[in-house]
C-alpha positions as CSV (number, residue, x, y, z in Angstrom):
1,X,87.7,126.2,68.7
2,X,86.5,122.9,67.2
3,X,83.0,121.5,67.5
4,X,82.0,118.8,70.0
5,X,81.4,115.7,67.9
6,X,78.4,113.6,68.3
7,X,76.4,111.4,68.6
8,X,77.8,109.8,71.8
9,X,77.9,106.1,72.8
10,X,78.9,105.2,76.4
11,X,80.2,101.7,76.6
12,X,79.8,100.2,80.1
13,X,81.2,96.7,80.7
14,X,79.5,94.7,83.5
15,X,80.1,91.7,85.6
16,X,78.0,91.4,88.8
17,X,77.0,95.0,88.8
18,X,73.2,94.6,89.3
19,X,73.1,97.0,92.3
20,X,75.2,99.7,90.5
21,X,74.0,99.7,86.9
22,X,70.6,101.4,87.3
23,X,71.8,104.4,89.4
24,X,74.9,104.9,87.2
25,X,72.8,105.0,83.9
26,X,70.3,107.3,85.5
27,X,73.0,109.8,86.6
28,X,74.5,109.5,83.1
29,X,71.3,110.5,81.4
30,X,70.8,113.3,83.9
31,X,74.2,114.7,82.9
32,X,74.1,114.0,79.2
33,X,70.5,113.2,78.2
34,X,71.3,112.6,74.5
35,X,74.0,109.9,75.2
36,X,73.3,106.4,74.1
37,X,74.5,103.5,76.3
38,X,75.8,100.1,75.4
39,X,76.0,97.7,78.3
40,X,78.5,94.8,77.6
41,X,77.6,92.1,80.1
42,X,79.8,89.0,80.5
43,X,77.0,86.6,81.6
44,X,76.8,88.0,85.2
45,X,75.6,85.4,87.6
46,X,73.8,88.1,89.7
47,X,71.4,89.0,86.8
48,X,73.0,92.2,85.6
49,X,72.3,91.2,82.0
50,X,68.6,90.6,82.7
51,X,68.3,94.0,84.4
52,X,70.1,95.6,81.5
53,X,67.6,94.0,79.1
54,X,64.7,95.4,81.1
55,X,66.3,98.9,81.1
56,X,66.8,98.6,77.3
57,X,63.2,97.7,76.8
58,X,62.1,100.8,78.7
59,X,64.6,103.2,77.1
60,X,65.6,103.3,73.4
61,X,68.9,105.0,74.4
62,X,70.1,101.8,76.0
63,X,71.3,98.6,74.2
64,X,72.8,95.4,75.6
65,X,75.6,93.2,74.3
66,X,75.6,89.8,75.9
67,X,78.9,87.8,76.0
68,X,79.1,84.2,77.0
69,X,82.3,84.3,79.0
70,X,84.2,86.6,81.4
71,X,87.2,87.4,79.2
72,X,88.4,90.5,80.9
73,X,88.0,94.2,80.6
74,X,89.9,94.6,77.4
75,X,87.9,92.1,75.5
76,X,84.6,93.6,76.7
77,X,85.7,97.0,75.5
78,X,86.9,95.8,72.2
79,X,83.5,94.1,71.6
80,X,81.8,97.3,72.5
81,X,84.1,99.3,70.1
82,X,83.2,96.9,67.3
83,X,79.5,97.5,67.9
84,X,80.1,101.3,68.0
85,X,82.0,101.3,64.7
86,X,79.2,99.3,63.1
87,X,76.9,102.2,63.8
88,X,77.0,106.0,63.4
89,X,78.3,107.2,66.7
90,X,81.1,109.8,66.4
91,X,82.2,109.6,70.1
92,X,82.8,106.4,72.1
93,X,83.2,106.7,75.9
94,X,84.6,104.2,78.4
95,X,82.9,104.2,81.8
96,X,82.9,101.8,84.7
97,X,79.5,100.5,86.0
98,X,80.4,100.8,89.7
99,X,80.0,104.5,90.1
100,X,83.7,105.3,90.5
101,X,83.5,107.3,87.3
102,X,81.2,110.2,88.0
103,X,78.8,110.7,85.1
104,X,78.6,114.3,86.1
105,X,82.2,114.7,84.8
106,X,81.3,113.4,81.3
107,X,80.4,116.9,79.9
108,X,83.9,118.0,80.7
109,X,85.4,115.1,78.8
110,X,83.1,115.8,75.8
111,X,83.9,119.5,75.8
112,X,87.6,118.7,75.7
113,X,87.1,116.7,72.5
114,X,86.8,120.1,70.7
115,X,90.6,120.2,70.7
116,X,91.5,116.5,71.1
117,X,91.1,113.1,69.6
118,X,91.3,111.1,72.9
119,X,90.4,112.7,76.3
120,X,91.5,110.9,79.5
121,X,89.7,111.5,82.7
122,X,92.7,112.0,85.1
123,X,93.0,111.5,88.8
124,X,96.5,112.9,88.8
125,X,96.4,116.2,87.1
126,X,95.6,119.5,89.0
127,X,92.0,119.3,90.1
128,X,91.8,115.5,89.9
129,X,91.4,113.5,93.1
130,X,90.6,110.1,94.6
131,X,88.0,109.6,97.2
132,X,87.7,106.7,99.7
133,X,90.5,104.6,98.1
134,X,92.6,102.4,100.5
135,X,96.1,103.8,100.7
136,X,97.7,100.7,99.2
137,X,95.4,101.0,96.1
138,X,96.3,104.6,95.5
139,X,100.0,103.8,96.0
140,X,99.8,101.0,93.4
141,X,97.9,103.2,91.0
142,X,100.3,106.2,91.3
143,X,103.3,103.9,91.1
144,X,102.0,102.2,88.0
145,X,101.4,105.5,86.3
146,X,104.9,106.8,87.0
147,X,106.5,103.6,85.8
148,X,104.4,103.5,82.6
149,X,105.2,107.2,81.9
150,X,108.9,106.7,82.3
151,X,109.0,103.3,80.5
152,X,107.0,104.5,77.5
153,X,108.2,108.1,77.4
154,X,104.7,109.6,77.3
155,X,103.7,112.8,79.1
156,X,100.4,111.3,80.5
157,X,99.8,111.5,84.2
158,X,97.0,108.9,84.4
159,X,97.5,106.4,81.6
160,X,95.9,103.6,83.5
161,X,92.6,105.4,84.1
162,X,89.5,103.9,82.5
163,X,87.3,107.0,82.1
164,X,87.9,108.3,78.6
165,X,86.3,109.5,75.4
166,X,87.5,108.6,71.8
167,X,86.7,110.3,68.6
168,X,85.5,107.6,66.2
169,X,88.5,108.2,63.9
170,X,90.9,106.9,66.6
171,X,89.2,103.6,66.9
172,X,88.9,103.3,63.1
173,X,92.6,104.0,62.5
174,X,94.1,102.0,65.3
175,X,94.5,98.3,64.5
176,X,92.3,96.9,67.3
177,X,92.9,93.4,66.2
178,X,96.5,93.8,67.6
179,X,95.3,94.7,71.1
180,X,95.8,91.7,73.2
181,X,95.9,93.3,76.6
182,X,93.4,92.4,79.3
183,X,92.7,93.9,82.6
184,X,93.8,97.5,83.3
185,X,96.8,97.2,81.0
186,X,94.3,97.6,78.2
187,X,94.0,101.2,79.1
188,X,97.8,101.8,78.9
189,X,97.9,99.9,75.6
190,X,95.1,102.0,73.9
191,X,96.5,105.4,75.1
192,X,100.0,104.5,74.0
193,X,98.8,103.4,70.6
194,X,97.0,106.7,70.2
195,X,100.1,108.7,71.1
196,X,102.2,106.7,68.7
197,X,99.7,107.2,65.9
198,X,100.0,111.0,66.4
199,X,96.5,111.6,67.8
200,X,95.9,114.5,70.1
201,X,95.6,113.2,73.7
202,X,94.4,115.4,76.5
203,X,93.8,114.9,80.2
204,X,91.1,116.6,82.2
205,X,90.6,116.3,86.0
206,X,88.0,114.0,87.4
207,X,87.0,112.8,90.9
208,X,87.4,109.0,91.2
209,X,85.3,107.5,94.0
210,X,85.8,104.0,95.3
211,X,82.8,101.8,94.7
212,X,80.2,101.7,97.4
213,X,78.6,98.4,96.4
214,X,80.1,95.2,95.1
215,X,83.8,94.1,94.8
216,X,86.7,95.3,92.8
217,X,87.9,93.2,89.8
218,X,91.5,94.1,90.5
219,X,93.8,91.1,91.3
220,X,97.4,90.0,91.2
221,X,97.2,88.6,87.7
222,X,96.0,92.0,86.3
223,X,98.9,93.8,88.0
224,X,101.4,91.2,86.8
225,X,100.2,91.5,83.2
226,X,100.4,95.2,83.2
227,X,104.0,95.2,84.7
228,X,105.2,92.6,82.2
229,X,103.6,94.3,79.1
230,X,104.7,97.8,80.0
231,X,108.3,96.6,80.7
232,X,108.4,94.8,77.3
233,X,107.0,97.8,75.4
234,X,109.5,100.1,77.2
235,X,112.4,97.9,76.2
236,X,111.2,97.7,72.6
237,X,111.0,101.5,72.6
238,X,114.6,101.8,73.8
239,X,115.9,99.3,71.2
240,X,114.1,101.0,68.4
241,X,115.6,104.3,69.4
242,X,119.1,102.8,69.4
243,X,118.6,101.3,66.0
244,X,117.4,104.6,64.6
245,X,120.5,106.4,66.0
246,X,122.8,103.7,64.4
247,X,121.1,104.1,61.0
248,X,121.5,107.9,61.1
């Protein structure tokens, strides 16, 4: 069995998460005390960035990256990845700030990196579950995952989930400059690129809990972008397969 790589950087994008950030980071450090944290704040009007600065001043494990505009989840993570790759961290973790991703599940994701390059926290494998989500949100999520799995031909049950751990090599070898997806389509994009590049992708069960404070960032534009991009990628995959058969 392989070794668990380290050190670990947890990238947490924030926009108006002042009430949630402190408790989530405290739970994270209780679960994985050695983990470093990078808060990527998109100029939150509620003062999340200022709170993050105060937390960083009190704890050397915490850093803050301030961005001047709210450019979407994908752009925030790409900025966080660039910061991670400029340092010496061997594992980069994506985690939401709202508490929906239980920090207590992080040791399971890190342990799974012994035999994987990308580990996805999955709601839809045996042992995974969703707590306190409205029925329409779960239906949308499950339907989007089934559609993505069929369109892209990948055996991933929860390709839209945002709780995941990357080995540094994955982020180094993927051309992140080509990733244009925003919103939750970013998660599909990154996982599919990893599969196409031949990296070992594994899912482990997590418990996803609907946020208790604040409001979700999901909206119609995010859903529309994901549907359009996944459909386009799926059609390109089919056409490439047909061309390959013709050449052979």
